[in-house]
C-alpha positions in Angstrom: 0.0 0.0 0.0 2.8 2.4 0.9 4.5 1.8 -2.4 1.5 2.6 -4.6 0.8 5.6 -2.5 4.3 6.9 -3.1 3.9 6.2 -6.8 0.6 8.1 -7.0 2.2 11.0 -5.1 5.1 11.1 -7.6 2.7 11.1 -10.5 0.7 13.9 -8.9 3.8 16.0 -8.4 4.8 15.4 -12.0 1.4 16.6 -13.1 1.6 19.7 -10.9 5.1 20.5 -12.2 3.9 20.2 -15.8 1.0 22.5 -15.0 3.3 25.0 -13.4 5.6 25.0 -16.5 2.7 25.3 -18.8 1.4 28.3 -16.8 4.8 29.9 -16.8 5.1 29.5 -20.6 1.6 31.0 -21.0 2.6 34.0 -18.9 5.8 34.4 -21.0 3.7 34.5 -24.1 1.2 36.9 -22.6 4.1 39.2 -21.6 5.5 39.1 -25.1 2.2 39.9 -26.7 1.6 42.6 -24.1 5.0 44.2 -24.8 4.4 44.0 -28.5 1.0 45.6 -28.2 2.6 48.4 -26.2 5.1 49.1 -28.9 2.5 49.4 -31.6 1.4 52.9 -32.3 -2.2 53.5 -31.3 -4.6 53.3 -34.2 
């Protein structure tokens, strides 16, 4: 029981880490888009 629990915990941590990375990448893209929009002259 202890082994499977540890296995599930590791899987859960992997998923959380992937989500964090995805979120960070999304923020990076948003920052790039935001910076680009700021540089464009207002229409």
